MDAnalysis code that builds the backbone (N, CA, C; Angstrom):
import MDAnalysis as mda
import numpy as np

u = mda.Universe.empty(219, n_residues=73, atom_resindex=np.repeat(np.arange(73), 3), trajectory=True)
u.add_TopologyAttr("name", ["N", "CA", "C"] * 73)
u.add_TopologyAttr("resid", np.arange(1, 74))
u.add_TopologyAttr("resname", ["MET", "GLU", "ILE", "ASP", "VAL", "LYS", "ALA", "TYR", "LEU", "ASP", "ASP", "ASN", "HIS", "LEU", "THR", "ILE", "TYR", "ARG", "VAL", "ALA", "LYS", "SER", "ALA", "GLY", "TYR", "GLY", "TYR", "SER", "THR", "ILE", "HIS", "LYS", "SER", "PHE", "ASN", "LYS", "THR", "GLN", "SER", "ASP", "ALA", "THR", "SER", "LEU", "ASN", "LEU", "ARG", "ASP", "LEU", "ASP", "ALA", "LEU", "ALA", "THR", "ALA", "MET", "HIS", "GLN", "ASN", "MET", "TRP", "GLU", "VAL", "LEU", "ARG", "GLU", "LEU", "GLU", "THR", "HIS", "TYR", "LEU", "LYS"])
u.atoms.positions = np.array([
    [78.054, 104.436, -23.010],
    [78.174, 105.158, -24.268],
    [77.323, 104.482, -25.336],
    [76.814, 105.281, -26.206],
    [75.994, 104.772, -27.294],
    [76.564, 105.286, -28.622],
    [76.613, 104.406, -29.597],
    [77.093, 104.772, -30.928],
    [75.892, 105.072, -31.804],
    [75.897, 106.225, -32.436],
    [74.790, 106.626, -33.302],
    [75.000, 106.037, -34.705],
    [74.644, 104.778, -34.844],
    [74.847, 104.047, -36.097],
    [74.014, 104.662, -37.223],
    [72.807, 105.098, -36.906],
    [71.938, 105.658, -37.946],
    [72.526, 106.945, -38.532],
    [73.150, 107.764, -37.701],
    [73.803, 108.978, -38.205],
    [74.983, 108.599, -39.097],
    [75.731, 107.566, -38.695],
    [76.843, 107.077, -39.522],
    [76.333, 106.610, -40.882],
    [75.243, 105.853, -40.871],
    [74.666, 105.375, -42.127],
    [74.243, 106.557, -43.000],
    [73.536, 107.505, -42.413],
    [73.075, 108.681, -43.163],
    [74.249, 109.462, -43.750],
    [75.250, 109.723, -42.923],
    [76.397, 110.506, -43.377],
    [77.172, 109.827, -44.505],
    [77.110, 108.501, -44.546],
    [77.841, 107.749, -45.567],
    [76.928, 107.219, -46.673],
    [75.705, 107.715, -46.710],
    [74.729, 107.360, -47.751],
    [74.549, 105.843, -47.854],
    [74.428, 105.208, -46.689],
    [74.219, 103.773, -46.620],
    [72.824, 103.476, -46.079],
    [72.282, 102.350, -46.476],
    [71.047, 101.847, -45.898],
    [71.356, 100.539, -45.183],
    [70.480, 100.168, -44.282],
    [70.660, 98.893, -43.598],
    [70.640, 97.756, -44.618],
    [69.767, 97.854, -45.612],
    [69.692, 96.827, -46.657],
    [71.028, 96.700, -47.387],
    [71.612, 97.823, -47.768],
    [72.885, 97.790, -48.503],
    [74.011, 97.212, -47.649],
    [74.039, 97.577, -46.373],
    [75.057, 97.033, -45.467],
    [74.902, 95.521, -45.350],
    [73.681, 95.074, -45.119],
    [73.432, 93.635, -44.971],
    [73.783, 92.879, -46.251],
    [73.350, 93.395, -47.380],
    [73.581, 92.728, -48.661],
    [75.072, 92.646, -48.993],
    [75.794, 93.748, -48.826],
    [77.215, 93.750, -49.190],
    [78.043, 92.860, -48.269],
    [77.595, 92.708, -47.018],
    [78.353, 91.894, -46.068],
    [77.890, 90.445, -46.031],
    [76.759, 90.148, -46.680],
    [76.277, 88.780, -46.717],
    [75.493, 88.362, -45.481],
    [75.000, 89.324, -44.723],
    [74.169, 89.034, -43.559],
    [72.709, 89.252, -43.929],
    [71.827, 88.643, -43.183],
    [70.403, 88.838, -43.413],
    [69.977, 90.243, -43.010],
    [69.054, 90.791, -43.775],
    [68.566, 92.144, -43.495],
    [67.982, 92.243, -42.091],
    [67.157, 91.275, -41.712],
    [66.498, 91.362, -40.409],
    [67.508, 91.292, -39.266],
    [68.584, 90.558, -39.442],
    [69.634, 90.473, -38.422],
    [70.284, 91.832, -38.207],
    [70.688, 92.464, -39.296],
    [71.343, 93.773, -39.198],
    [70.348, 94.833, -38.743],
    [69.130, 94.774, -39.248],
    [68.103, 95.751, -38.865],
    [67.845, 95.704, -37.363],
    [67.668, 94.509, -36.814],
    [67.435, 94.365, -35.372],
    [68.617, 94.904, -34.581],
    [69.807, 94.598, -35.027],
    [70.999, 95.008, -34.311],
    [71.174, 96.529, -34.332],
    [70.962, 97.151, -35.477],
    [71.141, 98.598, -35.588],
    [70.017, 99.380, -34.915],
    [68.875, 98.741, -34.684],
    [67.735, 99.417, -34.076],
    [67.517, 99.061, -32.607],
    [68.366, 98.205, -32.056],
    [68.196, 97.838, -30.653],
    [68.643, 98.977, -29.743],
    [68.108, 98.994, -28.547],
    [68.535, 99.959, -27.548],
    [69.897, 99.531, -27.037],
    [70.849, 100.428, -27.118],
    [72.205, 100.109, -26.699],
    [72.398, 100.424, -25.222],
    [73.240, 99.647, -24.590],
    [73.660, 99.911, -23.218],
    [75.164, 99.712, -23.177],
    [75.757, 99.907, -22.024],
    [77.197, 99.680, -21.907],
    [77.556, 98.232, -22.213],
    [76.630, 97.315, -21.933],
    [76.893, 95.895, -22.155],
    [76.580, 95.460, -23.587],
    [75.721, 96.195, -24.281],
    [75.322, 95.786, -25.622],
    [75.436, 96.950, -26.599],
    [76.641, 97.278, -26.938],
    [76.827, 98.304, -27.960],
    [77.007, 97.608, -29.299],
    [77.826, 98.123, -30.146],
    [78.070, 97.538, -31.459],
    [78.862, 96.238, -31.305],
    [78.439, 95.183, -31.986],
    [79.187, 93.928, -31.896],
    [80.095, 93.763, -33.121],
    [80.910, 92.738, -33.120],
    [81.870, 92.534, -34.212],
    [81.191, 92.266, -35.548],
    [80.062, 91.558, -35.533],
    [79.340, 91.313, -36.781],
    [78.897, 92.629, -37.406],
    [78.360, 93.530, -36.580],
    [77.904, 94.827, -37.076],
    [79.078, 95.637, -37.628],
    [80.169, 95.620, -36.899],
    [81.363, 96.337, -37.337],
    [81.898, 95.758, -38.639],
    [81.900, 94.438, -38.757],
    [82.324, 93.780, -39.990],
    [81.417, 94.171, -41.153],
    [80.117, 94.206, -40.914],
    [79.166, 94.569, -41.968],
    [79.391, 96.001, -42.434],
    [79.578, 96.927, -41.493],
    [79.842, 98.319, -41.868],
    [81.155, 98.455, -42.636],
    [82.187, 97.769, -42.161],
    [83.492, 97.842, -42.823],
    [83.426, 97.283, -44.243],
    [82.720, 96.186, -44.418],
    [82.577, 95.594, -45.747],
    [81.839, 96.547, -46.673],
    [80.759, 97.136, -46.185],
    [79.973, 98.068, -47.006],
    [80.780, 99.316, -47.367],
    [81.679, 99.729, -46.485],
    [82.487, 100.931, -46.717],
    [83.813, 100.616, -47.423],
    [84.100, 99.337, -47.640],
    [85.371, 98.909, -48.237],
    [86.546, 99.421, -47.407],
    [86.425, 99.237, -46.108],
    [87.458, 99.657, -45.169],
    [87.762, 98.511, -44.212],
    [88.813, 98.697, -43.434],
    [89.106, 97.755, -42.365],
    [88.202, 98.060, -41.184],
    [87.972, 97.049, -40.365],
    [87.102, 97.242, -39.206],
    [87.659, 98.321, -38.278],
    [88.967, 98.371, -38.085],
    [89.542, 99.370, -37.182],
    [89.316, 100.792, -37.698],
    [89.273, 100.967, -39.010],
    [89.040, 102.307, -39.563],
    [87.611, 102.775, -39.275],
    [86.662, 101.863, -39.427],
    [85.270, 102.200, -39.139],
    [85.100, 102.454, -37.645],
    [85.699, 101.613, -36.816],
    [85.603, 101.783, -35.377],
    [86.190, 103.120, -34.936],
    [87.325, 103.482, -35.494],
    [87.940, 104.774, -35.159],
    [87.012, 105.925, -35.518],
    [86.386, 105.857, -36.693],
    [85.463, 106.915, -37.103],
    [84.235, 106.965, -36.197],
    [83.699, 105.804, -35.858],
    [82.547, 105.755, -34.962],
    [82.891, 106.342, -33.594],
    [84.053, 105.987, -33.064],
    [84.478, 106.498, -31.753],
    [84.748, 107.996, -31.790],
    [85.269, 108.469, -32.901],
    [85.631, 109.887, -33.021],
    [84.427, 110.774, -33.244],
    [83.468, 110.325, -34.048],
    [82.394, 111.219, -34.490],
    [80.979, 110.809, -34.086],
    [80.771, 109.584, -33.634],
    [79.387, 109.113, -33.457],
    [79.050, 108.592, -32.066],
    [79.853, 108.917, -31.068],
    [79.512, 108.537, -29.700],
    [78.560, 109.568, -29.111],
    [77.528, 109.073, -28.439],
    [76.569, 109.982, -27.783],
    [76.933, 110.120, -26.327],
])
């Protein structure tokens, strides 16, 4: 399964820069992670989920639930 992170960002009017900045991670770290080819072994990691949750002012489980419900390919 693959999570369409870019669609999530677009739908929530977020940029990779804003996610990285609000969560305190480096832009290049988040950019590489969100743009990597996903496989069953390398989908979204906890750092990415934490960054999205921080940017959305939500808990990680809330973001994960939304990603699983609406953004799985």
